[in-house]
C-alpha positions in Angstrom: -29.4 23.2 -7.2 -28.3 24.5 -10.6 -25.6 26.7 -9.0 -24.2 23.8 -7.1 -23.9 21.8 -10.3 -22.2 24.7 -12.1 -19.8 25.0 -9.1 -18.9 21.3 -9.2 -18.2 21.5 -12.9 -16.0 24.5 -12.3 -13.9 22.5 -9.8 -13.7 19.5 -12.1 -11.5 21.6 -14.4 -9.2 22.9 -11.7 -5.6 21.9 -11.3 -4.4 20.5 -8.0 -2.6 23.7 -7.3 -5.8 25.6 -7.7 -7.7 23.1 -5.5 -5.0 23.4 -2.8 -5.5 27.1 -2.8 -9.3 26.9 -2.5 -8.9 24.1 0.2 -6.6 26.4 2.3 -9.5 28.9 2.2 -11.9 26.3 3.6 -13.7 25.7 0.3 -15.8 22.6 0.9 -16.6 22.2 -2.8 -12.8 22.0 -3.6 -12.4 19.4 -0.8 -15.3 17.4 -2.4 -13.6 17.5 -5.8 -10.3 16.3 -4.3 -12.1 13.5 -2.5 -14.0 12.4 -5.6 -11.0 12.7 -7.9 -8.7 10.5 -5.8 -10.8 8.2 -3.6 -11.4 5.3 -6.0 -7.7 5.0 -7.0 -6.5 5.2 -3.4 -9.0 2.7 -2.3 -8.0 0.3 -5.1 -4.3 0.6 -4.1 -5.1 0.0 -0.4 -7.4 -2.9 -1.1 -4.7 -4.6 -3.3 -2.8 -5.1 0.0 -5.4 -5.3 2.8 -8.1 -7.3 1.0 -10.6 -5.6 3.4 -12.9 -2.9 1.9 -14.0 -1.8 5.4 -10.4 -1.3 6.6 -9.7 0.6 3.4 -12.7 2.9 3.9 -11.6 3.6 7.5 -8.0 4.3 6.4 -9.1 6.7 3.6 -11.6 8.4 5.9 -8.8 9.1 8.4 -6.6 10.5 5.6 -9.3 12.8 4.2 -10.4 14.0 7.7 -6.7 14.8 8.3 -6.5 16.6 4.9 -9.5 18.8 5.8 -8.4 19.5 9.4 -4.9 20.5 8.2 -6.2 22.3 5.1 -4.3 25.6 5.8 -0.9 23.8 5.6 -1.3 22.2 2.1 1.0 23.8 -0.5 1.2 21.0 -3.0 1.4 20.9 -6.8 -0.2 17.5 -7.0 -2.4 15.7 -4.5 -1.9 12.2 -6.0 1.6 11.5 -4.8 0.9 13.2 -1.5 -2.2 11.1 -0.9 -0.5 7.9 -2.2 2.3 8.4 0.3 -0.3 8.8 3.1 -1.9 5.5 2.0 1.4 3.8 1.9 2.2 5.0 5.4 -1.2 3.9 6.8 -1.1 0.5 5.1 2.4 0.0 6.5 1.2 0.8 10.0 -1.6 -1.7 9.6 0.8 -4.4 8.6 3.3 -3.4 11.3 0.7 -3.6 14.0 -0.4 -7.0 12.8 -3.9 -6.0 11.8 -3.7 -8.3 8.8 -2.7 -11.9 9.2 1.1 -12.6 9.0 0.5 -15.3 6.3 -0.3 -12.4 3.9 2.9 -10.6 4.7 4.8 -11.5 1.5 1.7 -11.2 -0.7 1.1 -7.8 0.8 4.6 -6.6 -0.1 4.0 -7.8 -3.7 0.6 -6.2 -3.9 2.1 -3.0 -2.5 4.7 -2.9 -5.3 2.1 -3.6 -8.0 -0.5 -1.1 -6.7 2.0 1.8 -6.8 3.7 0.8 -10.1 2.8 4.2 -11.6 4.7 6.0 -8.9 7.5 3.5 -8.4 10.3 5.1 -6.5 13.7 4.3 -5.1 12.3 2.4 -2.1 10.2 0.1 -4.3 13.2 -0.6 -6.6 15.3 -1.3 -3.5 12.7 -3.6 -2.1 12.5 -5.6 -5.3 16.3 -6.0 -5.4 16.4 -7.0 -1.7 13.6 -9.6 -2.2 15.4 -11.0 -5.3 18.8 -11.2 -3.6 17.1 -12.7 -0.5 15.4 -15.4 -2.6 18.6 -16.3 -4.4 20.5 -16.6 -1.1 18.1 -19.3 0.4 18.9 -23.0 0.3 17.2 -24.9 -2.5 14.2 -26.2 -0.7 13.6 -23.0 1.2 14.0 -21.0 -2.1 11.5 -23.2 -3.8 8.9 -22.7 -1.0 9.6 -19.0 -0.9 9.2 -18.5 -4.7 6.0 -20.6 -4.8 4.5 -18.4 -2.1 6.1 -15.1 -3.3 5.9 -15.3 -7.0 3.1 -17.9 -7.7 0.9 -16.8 -4.7 0.2 -20.4 -3.7 -1.2 -21.2 -0.3 0.8 -23.3 2.2 -1.6 -26.2 1.5 -1.0 -26.0 -2.3 2.8 -25.8 -1.8 2.7 -28.8 0.5 0.7 -30.8 -2.0 3.0 -29.9 -4.9 6.2 -30.7 -2.9 4.9 -33.7 -1.1 5.6 -32.3 2.3 3.4 -31.4 5.3 1.6 -28.1 5.5 3.2 -27.6 8.9 6.7 -27.9 7.3 5.8 -25.2 4.7 4.4 -23.0 7.4 7.6 -23.4 9.5 9.8 -22.7 6.5 7.8 -19.6 5.6 8.1 -18.3 9.2 11.9 -18.8 9.0 12.0 -17.1 5.6 9.9 -14.1 6.9 12.3 -13.6 9.9 15.2 -13.6 7.5 13.5 -11.2 5.2 12.7 -8.8 8.0 16.4 -8.6 8.8 17.1 -7.8 5.1 14.3 -5.1 5.1 15.9 -3.4 8.2 18.5 -2.1 5.8 15.9 0.0 4.0 14.7 3.4 5.3 10.9 3.3 4.3 10.4 -0.4 4.6 11.9 -0.6 8.1 8.5 0.8 9.4 6.9 -2.5 8.4 8.9 -4.3 11.1 
């Protein structure tokens, strides 16, 4: 038992390059260190979008099983961006296949941006620009509904109450907005997989 503890302490001080090398050799303790080092942050990022802990657990299990099964191929200098990209891809697939309700689509995009703020890249910046331009291009009433949903995270019911219109009107307008937004998103390479 003492040797196992010493071994785990040793891996805690390893760089990702060293862990990748041990992992390629089939070292289970190195795999365990990678898992414990990154699981919580990855789960938090996925949960910010999916709001379903069980779905996040399943998604991460798939990623880590894949990581182990393909261990001989990993020549990375850092696991974090590598694993975050895998989470982005899996979350995008869940959204694309409608495994979360469509009403959360815009909120999901926003959460996606926020959860990966540390590793913001060209696609995320491009997404923000497209959403801002899209919002500015809408007619006044549609723009107001869109912004209340997108930026204030109000429910359709709350928007309807504030604007004195029916919830069905808000729902219809958001469906129209989403269709238009999808057309805008088709121009982006990464985000096109959401469609």
